Every structure is written in C-alpha cells, then in structure tokens.
All heavy atoms as an XYZ file, in Angstrom:
935
protein
N     -14.252     12.228     34.989
C     -13.567     13.150     34.100
C     -14.189     13.075     32.710
O     -14.319     12.010     32.131
C     -12.075     12.822     34.056
C     -11.303     13.659     33.092
S      -9.579     13.157     33.006
C      -8.815     14.636     33.553
N     -14.553     14.193     32.166
C     -15.167     14.301     30.842
C     -14.090     14.214     29.751
O     -13.041     14.836     29.860
C     -15.895     15.642     30.751
C     -16.708     15.820     29.518
C     -18.068     15.163     29.613
O     -18.499     14.796     30.689
N     -18.721     14.998     28.495
N     -14.357     13.442     28.714
C     -13.426     13.325     27.591
C     -13.561     14.537     26.681
O     -14.654     14.909     26.272
C     -13.706     12.038     26.815
C     -12.858     11.882     25.585
C     -11.480     11.813     25.675
C     -13.432     11.798     24.336
C     -10.686     11.659     24.555
C     -12.660     11.636     23.195
C     -11.286     11.570     23.312
N     -12.448     15.165     26.365
C     -12.427     16.311     25.466
C     -11.468     15.997     24.327
O     -10.247     16.054     24.497
C     -11.974     17.565     26.219
C     -11.960     18.811     25.353
O     -12.198     18.711     24.126
O     -11.693     19.888     25.905
N     -11.978     15.630     23.131
C     -11.094     15.252     22.019
C     -10.177     16.379     21.561
O      -9.173     16.117     20.896
C     -12.051     14.828     20.903
C     -13.392     15.324     21.302
C     -13.386     15.537     22.782
N     -10.478     17.611     21.937
C      -9.603     18.725     21.553
C      -8.396     18.848     22.473
O      -7.544     19.707     22.258
C     -10.380     20.045     21.531
O     -10.720     20.442     22.851
N      -8.313     17.983     23.494
C      -7.192     18.015     24.436
C      -6.531     16.633     24.525
O      -6.681     15.916     25.510
C      -7.669     18.472     25.810
C      -8.249     19.899     25.776
C      -8.731     20.347     27.133
N      -7.673     20.269     28.121
C      -6.874     21.281     28.453
N      -7.020     22.445     27.881
N      -5.941     21.126     29.368
N      -5.786     16.236     23.484
C      -5.123     14.920     23.510
C      -4.040     14.863     24.577
O      -3.549     15.896     25.035
C      -4.523     14.803     22.106
C      -4.345     16.209     21.650
C      -5.453     17.003     22.284
N      -3.672     13.656     24.936
C      -2.575     13.451     25.890
C      -1.271     13.975     25.309
O      -0.478     14.598     25.992
C      -2.437     11.954     26.224
O      -3.690     11.478     26.696
C      -1.368     11.720     27.267
N      -1.046     13.702     24.025
C       0.156     14.212     23.362
C      -0.081     14.312     21.863
O      -1.024     13.733     21.321
C       1.368     13.330     23.662
O       1.170     12.030     23.165
N       0.784     15.053     21.213
C       0.745     15.201     19.764
C       1.799     14.300     19.148
O       2.847     14.056     19.748
C       1.000     16.661     19.370
C      -0.020     17.661     19.906
C       0.388     19.081     19.537
C      -1.415     17.355     19.396
N       1.524     13.799     17.950
C       2.428     12.877     17.263
C       3.018     13.565     16.033
O       2.287     14.149     15.231
C       1.673     11.617     16.842
C       0.959     10.877     17.974
C       0.096      9.766     17.411
C       1.960     10.340     18.977
N       4.325     13.466     15.906
C       5.051     14.111     14.814
C       5.866     13.082     14.048
O       6.253     12.057     14.599
C       6.018     15.163     15.354
C       5.339     16.321     16.029
C       5.018     16.275     17.380
C       5.027     17.469     15.314
C       4.387     17.347     18.006
C       4.411     18.550     15.930
C       4.092     18.475     17.271
O       3.475     19.544     17.879
N       6.138     13.382     12.780
C       7.110     12.585     12.031
C       8.269     13.514     11.692
O       8.092     14.715     11.490
C       6.512     11.952     10.780
C       6.254     12.905      9.641
C       5.796     12.145      8.416
C       5.611     13.096      7.247
N       5.226     12.390      6.035
N       9.450     12.921     11.657
C      10.654     13.688     11.340
C      10.699     13.933      9.844
O      10.441     13.033      9.049
C      11.893     12.928     11.809
C      13.127     13.775     11.856
C      14.249     13.079     12.579
C      15.353     14.073     12.799
N      16.311     13.633     13.763
N      11.012     15.168      9.463
C      11.137     15.537      8.059
C      12.527     16.125      7.833
O      13.282     16.320      8.785
C      10.078     16.586      7.661
O      10.355     17.797      8.360
C       8.678     16.109      7.961
N      12.837     16.429      6.609
C      14.125     17.039      6.299
C      14.299     18.406      6.936
O      15.421     18.841      7.190
N      13.200     19.084      7.217
C      13.255     20.432      7.784
C      12.909     20.484      9.268
O      12.757     21.564      9.824
C      12.291     21.356      7.035
C      12.623     21.468      5.576
O      13.773     21.277      5.186
N      11.643     21.766      4.761
N      12.712     19.365      9.903
C      12.337     19.360     11.325
C      11.289     18.303     11.588
O      11.536     17.122     11.389
N      10.101     18.723     12.010
C       9.028     17.796     12.340
C       7.703     18.279     11.771
O       7.465     19.476     11.660
C       8.898     17.646     13.860
C      10.092     16.975     14.480
C      11.175     17.714     14.915
C      10.143     15.587     14.604
C      12.286     17.098     15.468
C      11.246     14.964     15.149
C      12.311     15.723     15.583
O      13.408     15.112     16.114
N       6.833     17.319     11.432
C       5.514     17.623     10.910
C       4.473     16.950     11.800
O       4.580     15.754     12.105
C       5.399     17.088      9.482
C       4.044     17.263      8.856
C       3.942     16.593      7.490
O       4.987     16.262      6.892
O       2.812     16.385      7.039
N       3.462     17.693     12.208
C       2.371     17.141     13.012
C       1.582     16.153     12.163
O       1.143     16.489     11.066
C       1.455     18.267     13.502
C       0.229     17.835     14.297
C       0.648     17.218     15.626
C      -0.687     19.032     14.523
N       1.413     14.918     12.670
C       0.658     13.911     11.916
C      -0.552     13.387     12.687
O      -1.435     12.773     12.106
C       1.553     12.721     11.474
C       2.592     13.173     10.470
C       2.188     12.020     12.665
N      -0.587     13.597     14.007
C      -1.711     13.059     14.749
C      -1.687     13.393     16.221
O      -0.936     14.260     16.680
N      -2.524     12.670     16.941
C      -2.669     12.867     18.384
C      -2.798     11.514     19.069
O      -3.169     10.513     18.435
C      -3.900     13.715     18.676
N      -2.494     11.501     20.357
C      -2.626     10.278     21.142
C      -3.502     10.562     22.351
O      -3.371     11.608     22.992
C      -1.254      9.786     21.608
C      -1.334      8.519     22.445
S       0.286      7.859     22.891
C       0.878      9.089     24.023
N      -4.392      9.631     22.636
C      -5.242      9.685     23.822
C      -4.903      8.480     24.679
O      -4.574      7.416     24.154
C      -6.721      9.659     23.424
C      -7.094     10.824     22.554
C      -7.061     10.717     21.169
C      -7.447     12.045     23.107
C      -7.380     11.799     20.359
C      -7.768     13.132     22.305
C      -7.729     12.998     20.933
O      -8.033     14.068     20.147
N      -4.983      8.636     25.974
C      -4.597      7.545     26.869
C      -5.683      7.253     27.904
O      -6.558      8.082     28.157
C      -3.295      7.882     27.611
O      -3.493      9.074     28.377
C      -2.135      8.055     26.652
N      -5.566      6.082     28.471
C      -6.403      5.634     29.589
C      -5.499      4.818     30.509
O      -4.517      4.231     30.062
C      -7.546      4.740     29.095
C      -8.629      5.456     28.310
S      -9.757      6.402     29.344
C     -10.743      5.119     30.089
N      -5.839      4.756     31.795
C      -5.027      3.947     32.713
C      -5.032      2.471     32.308
O      -5.978      1.984     31.689
C      -5.727      4.128     34.065
C      -6.563      5.347     33.919
C      -6.929      5.441     32.474
N      -3.979      1.769     32.679
C      -3.849      0.356     32.345
C      -5.002     -0.465     32.929
O      -5.387     -1.483     32.380
C      -2.507     -0.184     32.849
C      -2.180     -1.551     32.334
C      -0.757     -1.960     32.648
O       0.035     -1.164     33.113
N      -0.437     -3.190     32.389
N      -5.570     -0.008     34.023
C      -6.665     -0.729     34.679
C      -8.016     -0.522     33.989
O      -9.023     -1.110     34.370
C      -6.757     -0.321     36.143
C      -7.171      1.113     36.355
C      -7.203      1.527     37.833
N      -7.594      2.908     37.980
C      -6.811      3.962     37.810
N      -5.538      3.779     37.479
N      -7.262      5.184     37.958
N      -8.080      0.333     32.958
C      -9.337      0.621     32.262
C      -9.906     -0.653     31.646
O      -9.172     -1.482     31.104
C      -9.127      1.678     31.182
N     -11.210     -0.784     31.708
C     -11.892     -1.945     31.133
C     -12.165     -1.699     29.645
O     -12.148     -0.555     29.184
C     -13.239     -2.175     31.843
O     -14.096     -1.060     31.561
C     -13.059     -2.345     33.346
N     -12.434     -2.765     28.896
C     -12.807     -2.569     27.491
C     -14.010     -1.621     27.335
O     -14.051     -0.829     26.394
C     -13.137     -3.982     27.006
C     -12.293     -4.870     27.871
C     -12.292     -4.192     29.222
N     -14.958     -1.701     28.244
C     -16.118     -0.813     28.178
C     -15.699      0.648     28.327
O     -16.189      1.528     27.610
C     -17.141     -1.178     29.266
C     -17.801     -2.529     29.070
C     -16.917     -3.709     29.490
O     -15.956     -3.542     30.280
O     -17.163     -4.817     28.970
N     -14.783      0.921     29.250
C     -14.309      2.293     29.443
C     -13.523      2.787     28.229
O     -13.667      3.935     27.820
C     -13.449      2.384     30.711
C     -14.242      2.196     31.979
C     -13.357      2.018     33.200
O     -12.312      1.354     33.146
N     -13.775      2.612     34.311
N     -12.702      1.908     27.651
C     -11.957      2.283     26.444
C     -12.927      2.611     25.314
O     -12.776      3.612     24.616
C     -11.013      1.158     26.014
C      -9.885      0.797     26.976
C      -9.133     -0.417     26.464
C      -8.945      1.950     27.208
N     -13.939      1.771     25.142
C     -14.920      1.965     24.087
C     -15.754      3.225     24.262
O     -16.213      3.811     23.284
N     -15.951      3.643     25.501
C     -16.670      4.897     25.744
C     -15.819      6.095     25.350
O     -16.338      7.115     24.900
C     -17.067      5.004     27.215
C     -18.184      4.075     27.602
C     -18.430      4.062     29.113
O     -17.683      4.648     29.886
N     -19.479      3.364     29.510
N     -14.514      5.982     25.534
C     -13.600      7.083     25.181
C     -13.478      7.207     23.670
O     -13.721      8.224     23.085
C     -12.246      6.839     25.839
C     -11.116      7.764     25.478
C     -11.049      9.120     26.133
N     -11.382      9.269     27.493
C     -10.570      9.593     28.478
N      -9.284      9.739     28.242
N     -11.007      9.770     29.691
N     -13.042      6.140     23.014
C     -12.976      6.053     21.547
C     -13.428      4.629     21.214
O     -12.818      3.671     21.682
C     -11.545      6.312     21.012
C     -11.519      6.207     19.494
C     -11.031      7.678     21.455
N     -14.492      4.466     20.445
C     -15.087      3.140     20.216
C     -14.094      2.089     19.730
O     -13.304      2.331     18.822
C     -16.170      3.413     19.159
C     -16.502      4.850     19.337
C     -15.216      5.519     19.745
N     -14.176      0.912     20.339
C     -13.310     -0.209     19.968
C     -13.584     -0.689     18.541
O     -12.730     -1.312     17.922
C     -13.504     -1.371     20.936
C     -13.138     -1.092     22.395
C     -13.548     -2.249     23.276
C     -11.669     -0.798     22.537
N     -14.752     -0.385     18.016
C     -15.092     -0.815     16.660
C     -14.275     -0.073     15.593
O     -14.164     -0.548     14.462
C     -16.584     -0.613     16.395
O     -16.935      0.757     16.538
N     -13.700      1.072     15.950
C     -12.889      1.812     14.981
C     -11.465      2.061     15.448
O     -10.576      2.264     14.641
C     -13.538      3.165     14.598
C     -13.711      4.055     15.828
C     -14.843      2.963     13.873
C     -14.115      5.474     15.514
N     -11.240      2.061     16.749
C      -9.924      2.431     17.286
C      -9.110      1.213     17.686
O      -9.648      0.200     18.114
C     -10.093      3.350     18.489
N      -7.796      1.335     17.558
C      -6.870      0.273     17.929
C      -6.191      0.660     19.250
O      -5.070      1.169     19.255
C      -5.826      0.074     16.824
C      -4.852     -1.043     17.097
S      -5.560     -2.675     16.969
C      -5.762     -2.809     15.215
N      -6.904      0.471     20.367
C      -6.290      0.703     21.675
C      -5.182     -0.329     21.859
O      -5.334     -1.492     21.473
C      -7.324      0.541     22.787
C      -8.257      1.704     22.921
C      -9.512      1.809     22.384
C      -8.020      2.910     23.642
N     -10.057      3.017     22.730
C      -9.167      3.716     23.497
C      -6.940      3.401     24.383
C      -9.274      4.978     24.073
C      -7.049      4.652     24.956
C      -8.197      5.430     24.803
N      -4.054      0.081     22.438
C      -2.948     -0.862     22.621
C      -2.105     -0.474     23.835
O      -2.183      0.640     24.340
C      -2.077     -0.931     21.358
C      -1.402      0.362     21.019
N      -2.056      1.416     20.418
C      -0.119      0.780     21.207
C      -1.211      2.419     20.247
N      -0.019      2.051     20.722
N      -1.313     -1.444     24.270
C      -0.343     -1.271     25.358
C       1.047     -1.529     24.804
O       1.213     -2.319     23.872
C      -0.593     -2.291     26.481
C      -1.862     -2.181     27.283
C      -2.044     -3.443     28.130
C      -1.837     -0.960     28.177
N       2.033     -0.881     25.375
C       3.423     -1.229     25.075
C       3.867     -2.193     26.167
O       3.873     -1.830     27.347
C       4.310      0.012     25.046
C       4.072      0.870     23.857
N       4.550      0.539     22.593
C       3.390      2.021     23.701
C       4.176      1.463     21.736
N       3.471      2.374     22.371
N       4.207     -3.405     25.770
C       4.549     -4.449     26.731
C       5.938     -5.018     26.449
O       6.476     -4.874     25.349
C       3.526     -5.599     26.677
O       3.506     -6.147     25.361
C       2.131     -5.118     27.061
N       6.495     -5.668     27.480
C       7.773     -6.372     27.379
C       8.890     -5.476     26.853
O       9.543     -5.781     25.857
C       7.631     -7.635     26.526
C       6.598     -8.575     27.100
O       6.432     -8.662     28.310
N       5.877     -9.258     26.244
N       9.101     -4.376     27.534
C      10.107     -3.388     27.146
C      11.391     -3.616     27.942
O      11.357     -3.704     29.169
C       9.571     -1.983     27.423
C      10.519     -0.825     27.172
C      10.794     -0.677     25.678
C       9.933      0.460     27.719
N      12.494     -3.698     27.234
C      13.804     -3.810     27.874
C      14.572     -2.523     27.601
O      14.846     -2.188     26.451
C      14.576     -5.014     27.321
S      16.192     -5.240     28.113
N      14.889     -1.808     28.664
C      15.661     -0.576     28.550
C      17.128     -0.867     28.814
O      17.455     -1.694     29.658
C      15.145      0.454     29.552
C      13.691      0.879     29.353
C      13.226      1.742     30.521
C      13.534      1.614     28.044
N      18.023     -0.188     28.109
C      19.459     -0.430     28.328
C      19.889      0.112     29.685
O      19.190      0.939     30.280
C      20.122      0.347     27.190
C      19.165      1.424     26.860
C      17.799      0.852     27.103
N      21.043     -0.331     30.159
C      21.571      0.244     31.396
C      21.716      1.759     31.241
O      22.019      2.255     30.147
C      22.936     -0.426     31.554
C      22.878     -1.652     30.707
C      21.925     -1.343     29.595
N      21.480      2.490     32.293
C      21.549      3.954     32.273
C      22.873      4.447     31.698
O      22.897      5.410     30.931
C      21.364      4.492     33.702
C      21.168      5.975     33.792
C      19.805      6.436     33.307
O      18.862      5.679     33.267
N      19.710      7.689     32.915
N      23.956      3.777     32.025
C      25.278      4.198     31.565
C      25.487      3.987     30.066
O      26.443      4.488     29.494
C      26.360      3.450     32.338
O      26.254      2.055     32.088
N      24.594      3.231     29.405
C      24.746      2.923     27.983
C      23.664      3.549     27.096
O      23.535      3.185     25.925
C      24.740      1.405     27.784
C      25.899      0.702     28.467
C      25.820     -0.815     28.324
O      25.129     -1.295     27.399
O      26.434     -1.507     29.135
N      22.890      4.491     27.628
C      21.792      5.071     26.849
C      22.250      5.658     25.514
O      21.593      5.489     24.498
C      21.060      6.144     27.662
C      20.093      5.627     28.718
C      19.512      6.789     29.517
C      18.981      4.811     28.093
N      23.372      6.346     25.497
C      23.840      7.000     24.270
C      24.437      6.021     23.266
O      24.473      6.306     22.074
C      24.858      8.082     24.600
C      24.243      9.268     25.310
C      25.248     10.354     25.554
C      24.587     11.523     26.259
N      25.499     12.623     26.502
N      24.901      4.871     23.725
C      25.573      3.922     22.838
C      24.826      2.596     22.704
O      25.348      1.659     22.103
C      26.994      3.635     23.354
O      26.902      3.068     24.684
C      27.837      4.899     23.393
N      23.624      2.515     23.232
C      22.874      1.252     23.249
C      22.553      0.762     21.844
O      22.374      1.546     20.911
C      21.584      1.433     24.040
N      22.463     -0.544     21.703
C      22.040     -1.180     20.454
C      20.511     -1.202     20.454
O      19.893     -2.062     21.079
C      22.609     -2.600     20.383
C      22.198     -3.339     19.119
O      21.333     -2.828     18.368
O      22.724     -4.439     18.898
N      19.895     -0.257     19.750
C      18.442     -0.107     19.774
C      17.724     -1.166     18.941
O      16.498     -1.186     18.904
C      18.046      1.312     19.378
C      18.516      2.283     20.429
C      19.595      3.109     20.354
C      17.975      2.459     21.739
N      19.741      3.809     21.536
C      18.754      3.433     22.404
C      16.901      1.903     22.427
C      18.500      3.853     23.709
C      16.636      2.320     23.729
C      17.431      3.278     24.346
N      18.489     -2.084     18.304
C      17.822     -3.233     17.694
C      17.506     -4.266     18.772
O      16.674     -5.135     18.569
C      18.676     -3.886     16.589
O      19.879     -4.406     17.161
C      18.992     -2.896     15.489
N      18.169     -4.156     19.918
C      17.924     -5.054     21.051
C      17.044     -4.397     22.107
O      16.167     -5.031     22.679
C      19.247     -5.468     21.690
C      20.125     -6.307     20.805
C      21.405     -6.680     21.512
C      22.304     -7.499     20.605
N      23.560     -7.848     21.244
N      17.300     -3.113     22.406
C      16.594     -2.409     23.474
C      15.482     -1.525     22.915
O      15.457     -1.216     21.736
C      17.579     -1.540     24.265
C      18.630     -2.314     24.994
C      19.921     -2.393     24.501
C      18.335     -2.968     26.183
C      20.900     -3.097     25.175
C      19.306     -3.681     26.870
C      20.601     -3.748     26.366
N      14.576     -1.121     23.780
C      13.544     -0.163     23.398
C      12.283     -0.809     22.853
O      12.141     -2.035     22.833
N      11.359      0.046     22.404
C      10.054     -0.419     21.938
C      10.143     -1.345     20.730
O       9.302     -2.209     20.554
C       9.157      0.774     21.604
C       8.726      1.623     22.790
C       8.007      2.875     22.318
C       7.860      0.824     23.744
N      11.140     -1.170     19.883
C      11.292     -2.008     18.690
C      12.398     -3.042     18.854
O      12.770     -3.717     17.904
C      11.575     -1.134     17.468
C      10.427     -0.204     17.128
C      10.752      0.640     15.921
C       9.615      1.591     15.610
N       9.905      2.431     14.447
N      12.933     -3.178     20.063
C      14.045     -4.083     20.307
C      13.656     -5.541     20.350
O      12.495     -5.901     20.540
N      14.654     -6.400     20.190
C      14.427     -7.843     20.159
C      14.383     -8.480     21.546
O      13.940     -9.616     21.677
C      15.525     -8.515     19.325
O      16.806     -8.285     19.927
N      14.838     -7.770     22.579
C      14.829     -8.328     23.931
C      13.439     -8.139     24.534
O      13.055     -7.036     24.907
C      15.887     -7.651     24.807
C      17.332     -7.787     24.322
C      18.274     -6.949     25.164
C      17.762     -9.247     24.317
N      12.659     -9.231     24.618
C      11.257     -9.110     25.014
C      10.872     -9.982     26.204
O       9.697    -10.160     26.481
C      10.365     -9.433     23.824
N      11.881    -10.540     26.900
C      11.588    -11.323     28.094
C      12.448    -10.815     29.248
O      13.507    -10.217     29.031
C      11.889    -12.824     27.895
O      13.295    -12.997     27.708
C      11.125    -13.399     26.714
N      11.985    -11.078     30.451
C      12.745    -10.697     31.640
C      14.137    -11.330     31.600
O      15.135    -10.670     31.879
C      11.991    -11.158     32.895
C      12.717    -10.881     34.196
C      12.562     -9.457     34.661
O      11.459     -8.978     34.786
N      13.667     -8.777     34.913
N      14.203    -12.606     31.210
C      15.464    -13.334     31.201
C      16.459    -12.751     30.194
O      17.628    -12.556     30.511
C      15.223    -14.824     30.902
C      14.431    -15.556     31.967
C      12.933    -15.255     31.949
O      12.389    -14.829     30.894
O      12.294    -15.415     33.008
N      16.001    -12.493     28.972
C      16.925    -11.963     27.961
C      17.365    -10.547     28.315
O      18.516    -10.174     28.084
C      16.292    -12.005     26.566
O      15.153    -11.176     26.498
N      16.477     -9.781     28.896
C      16.817     -8.417     29.303
C      17.837     -8.434     30.444
O      18.821     -7.694     30.424
C      15.544     -7.675     29.706
S      15.778     -5.918     30.022
N      17.596     -9.292     31.425
C      18.540     -9.418     32.548
C      19.919     -9.830     32.048
O      20.936     -9.294     32.495
C      18.040    -10.456     33.562
C      16.837     -9.991     34.365
O      16.512     -8.777     34.321
O      16.208    -10.842     35.021
N      19.956    -10.786     31.108
C      21.232    -11.262     30.577
C      21.999    -10.149     29.861
O      23.227    -10.144     29.846
C      20.997    -12.437     29.623
N      21.278     -9.182     29.283
C      21.917     -8.066     28.580
C      22.213     -6.895     29.517
O      22.726     -5.872     29.080
C      21.022     -7.598     27.438
N      21.877     -7.061     30.806
C      22.124     -5.998     31.779
C      21.097     -4.880     31.732
O      21.315     -3.795     32.265
N      19.953     -5.141     31.089
C      18.925     -4.120     30.941
C      17.949     -4.077     32.106
O      18.062     -4.822     33.077
N      16.986     -3.182     31.976
C      15.921     -3.014     32.965
C      14.602     -3.362     32.286
O      14.170     -2.670     31.364
C      15.905     -1.573     33.484
C      14.787     -1.294     34.431
N      14.729     -1.839     35.680
C      13.674     -0.541     34.284
C      13.626     -1.422     36.278
N      12.962     -0.634     35.439
N      13.953     -4.460     32.715
C      12.734     -4.962     32.077
C      11.495     -4.301     32.651
O      11.357     -4.160     33.857
C      12.641     -6.482     32.268
C      11.504     -7.106     31.523
C      11.582     -7.291     30.152
C      10.361     -7.511     32.182
C      10.534     -7.872     29.451
C       9.312     -8.098     31.499
C       9.394     -8.274     30.133
N      10.587     -3.890     31.754
C       9.298     -3.325     32.154
C       8.205     -4.143     31.464
O       8.121     -4.148     30.238
C       9.183     -1.863     31.714
C      10.241     -0.924     32.260
C       9.983     -0.489     33.698
N       8.690      0.077     33.915
C       8.376      1.352     33.800
N       9.304      2.229     33.445
N       7.149      1.767     34.030
N       7.367     -4.867     32.221
C       6.320     -5.681     31.597
C       5.304     -4.842     30.804
O       4.758     -5.288     29.811
C       5.633     -6.388     32.750
C       6.393     -6.057     33.974
C       7.411     -5.018     33.660
N       5.054     -3.611     31.260
C       4.130     -2.726     30.563
C       4.477     -1.285     30.920
O       4.853     -0.999     32.060
C       2.689     -3.043     30.974
O       1.788     -2.220     30.276
N       4.348     -0.398     29.950
C       4.611      1.028     30.186
C       3.494      1.874     29.581
O       2.879      1.482     28.595
C       5.969      1.475     29.595
C       7.126      0.830     30.329
C       6.062      1.187     28.121
N       3.231      2.999     30.174
C       2.352      4.050     29.670
C       0.854      3.827     29.800
O       0.097      4.742     29.611
C       2.645      4.377     28.199
C       4.075      4.679     27.891
C       4.696      4.074     26.815
C       4.810      5.567     28.657
C       6.017      4.352     26.503
C       6.127      5.851     28.351
C       6.728      5.246     27.278
N       0.343      2.652     30.048
C      -1.100      2.439     30.055
C      -1.647      2.312     28.639
O      -0.905      2.215     27.663
N      -2.981      2.293     28.520
C      -3.632      2.164     27.223
C      -3.466      3.442     26.415
O      -3.506      4.537     26.961
C      -5.128      1.890     27.405
C      -5.425      0.516     27.882
C      -5.766      0.152     29.155
C      -5.409     -0.679     27.118
N      -5.960     -1.206     29.224
C      -5.751     -1.740     27.986
C      -5.145     -0.959     25.784
C      -5.833     -3.054     27.548
C      -5.223     -2.270     25.358
C      -5.565     -3.305     26.230
N      -3.324      3.293     25.107
C      -3.234      4.459     24.233
C      -3.880      4.150     22.898
O      -3.969      2.996     22.479
C      -1.783      4.887     24.052
C      -0.899      3.864     23.386
S       0.836      4.309     23.431
C       1.236      3.869     25.107
N      -4.345      5.209     22.255
C      -4.878      5.115     20.906
C      -4.321      6.298     20.129
O      -4.228      7.410     20.647
C      -6.423      5.098     20.885
C      -7.030      6.381     21.395
C      -6.956      4.757     19.510
N      -3.887      6.036     18.909
C      -3.349      7.081     18.044
C      -4.419      7.463     17.020
O      -5.118      6.584     16.505
C      -2.106      6.592     17.301
C      -1.015      6.156     18.218
N       0.084      5.458     17.768
C      -0.835      6.297     19.552
C       0.887      5.197     18.787
N       0.348      5.700     19.881
N      -4.499      8.736     16.734
C      -5.446      9.238     15.741
C      -4.663     10.091     14.744
O      -3.984     11.042     15.135
C      -6.563     10.083     16.394
C      -7.542     10.584     15.349
C      -7.278      9.276     17.481
N      -4.749      9.711     13.469
C      -4.074     10.429     12.391
C      -5.154     11.068     11.503
O      -5.569     10.487     10.494
C      -3.183      9.472     11.590
C      -2.148      8.792     12.447
C      -2.313      7.479     12.881
C      -1.009      9.478     12.853
C      -1.365      6.865     13.680
C      -0.048      8.865     13.654
C      -0.243      7.560     14.066
O       0.690      6.963     14.865
N      -5.646     12.253     11.868
C      -6.825     12.828     11.201
C      -6.615     13.227      9.747
O      -7.592     13.422      9.021
C      -7.140     14.061     12.053
C      -5.842     14.426     12.677
C      -5.125     13.119     12.907
N      -5.383     13.342      9.292
C      -5.121     13.755      7.914
C      -5.124     12.584      6.943
O      -4.944     12.776      5.745
C      -3.781     14.497      7.825
C      -3.667     15.606      8.845
C      -2.703     15.557      9.844
C      -4.538     16.689      8.826
C      -2.609     16.568     10.794
C      -4.452     17.702      9.776
C      -3.487     17.632     10.755
O      -3.399     18.611     11.693
N      -5.314     11.375      7.446
C      -5.346     10.191      6.589
C      -6.706     10.073      5.892
O      -7.678     10.717      6.294
C      -5.038      8.929      7.398
C      -3.625      8.864      7.912
C      -2.578      8.734      6.807
O      -2.919      8.342      5.669
O      -1.404      9.024      7.082
N      -6.778      9.199      4.895
C      -7.970      9.125      4.042
C      -8.940      7.995      4.372
O     -10.046      7.975      3.842
C      -7.533      8.992      2.586
O      -6.725      7.832      2.434
N      -8.549      7.047      5.225
C      -9.448      5.933      5.540
C      -9.379      5.615      7.036
O      -8.373      5.885      7.691
C      -9.072      4.692      4.726
O      -7.756      4.270      5.056
N     -10.468      5.038      7.568
C     -10.531      4.757      9.002
C      -9.402      3.854      9.474
O      -8.889      4.032     10.574
C     -11.873      4.129      9.373
C     -13.048      5.082      9.498
C     -14.321      4.326      9.826
C     -12.772      6.155     10.544
N      -9.010      2.860      8.644
C      -7.937      1.965      9.072
C      -6.618      2.709      9.240
O      -5.773      2.317     10.049
C      -7.794      0.771      8.133
C      -7.383      1.155      6.719
O      -7.878      2.183      6.219
O      -6.583      0.423      6.120
N      -6.407      3.805      8.511
C      -5.190      4.602      8.660
C      -5.366      5.701      9.708
O      -4.422      6.067     10.390
C      -4.773      5.207      7.329
C      -4.266      4.171      6.343
C      -3.838      4.810      5.045
C      -3.332      3.766      4.071
N      -2.960      4.379      2.787
N      -6.578      6.222      9.837
C      -6.832      7.276     10.839
C      -6.607      6.741     12.237
O      -6.051      7.407     13.089
C      -8.262      7.837     10.677
C      -8.366      8.630      9.373
C      -8.651      8.700     11.874
C      -9.777      9.050      8.992
N      -7.026      5.499     12.495
C      -6.905      4.905     13.824
C      -5.846      3.804     13.883
O      -5.946      2.861     14.648
C      -8.260      4.371     14.295
C      -9.263      5.453     14.549
C     -10.222      5.766     13.620
C      -9.202      6.188     15.721
C     -11.148      6.784     13.856
C     -10.103      7.213     15.967
C     -11.075      7.504     15.030
N      -4.813      3.910     13.078
C      -3.738      2.918     13.051
C      -2.825      3.055     14.266
O      -2.742      4.112     14.888
C      -2.916      3.069     11.776
N      -2.123      1.993     14.602
C      -1.159      2.019     15.698
C       0.063      2.850     15.294
O       0.618      3.598     16.088
C      -0.742      0.591     16.105
C       0.376      0.625     17.137
C      -1.940     -0.171     16.654
N       0.489      2.745     14.028
C       1.649      3.469     13.518
C       1.252      4.328     12.328
O       0.391      3.942     11.540
C       2.761      2.501     13.094
C       3.221      1.617     14.188
N       3.969      2.063     15.250
C       3.014      0.291     14.416
C       4.210      1.065     16.070
N       3.644     -0.018     15.594
N       1.926      5.432     12.178
C       1.663      6.333     11.049
C       2.134      5.702      9.750
O       3.199      5.091      9.697
C       2.374      7.681     11.268
C       2.103      8.660     10.205
N       3.041      9.004      9.273
C       0.998      9.375      9.906
C       2.536      9.898      8.455
N       1.301     10.136      8.809
N       1.343      5.842      8.698
C       1.709      5.351      7.366
C       2.250      6.516      6.546
O       1.597      7.535      6.414
C       0.482      4.785      6.639
C      -0.067      3.563      7.281
N      -0.989      3.602      8.317
C       0.170      2.265      7.054
C      -1.292      2.377      8.686
N      -0.593      1.538      7.929
N       3.450      6.359      6.024
C       4.014      7.412      5.163
C       3.552      7.258      3.753
O       3.290      6.258      3.229
C       5.552      7.391      5.212
C       6.073      7.984      6.528
O       5.448      8.932      7.033
O       7.095      7.485      7.007
C-alpha cells in the first residue's frame, strides 16, 4: 500500500467556544509494524510514533457517569488488577501505532508532537 500524506487516517480538532477547529491529522500503522516500517511512513527522526497502552474502560452501564480521572486514556487505572477491581474492561493496547501532525505549528517539535499545544 502506497502512503498518501493527503489522506490521513483521521483529522484532529480542538474544541473552541464556537464548535471545533481543525488543528492536525493522524496517520496510523498496525501494531505489528516494525520501526523500519514506521520510519518509512514518517521518519522516526522527526515523528513521535506512539501507542495507547494500559487502557481501562468503565463498565458499559456507567459510560455516562464514569469517573474519567480513573477511566480512559488519561485515567489513573493502568493495570489489569486495578481495572478489574473497579469493574472496568482492561485493554493492554488500542488502535495500533499512530503519529499526529500539527501543520500549523511553528517548530518541528510541535508539528510532530503527541498532543496539541495551545
């Protein structure tokens, strides 16, 4: 499969007072991809390829009322044991490899950052 930078996996937005503003794009590779394959897609010397690991999702019945300081990508529950104790569903890794590109930023460290800088 040929890489086409004009066709990202998804677009990245930030929430604003009036809705959402486009801030970047995300490209992905399968979790089984080697460092060489990642570097061929977007060079490792400039890009911060990463995985989302140790994710604890709340019970389905509690999605609307869950304590998101404990659950989710930014949650504190990061082990199978702590997630099980909270009644959650543990995922060791989700989504595969990804790299974020913020083309409107002014420096390479911000253009290829893991998180958008406001």
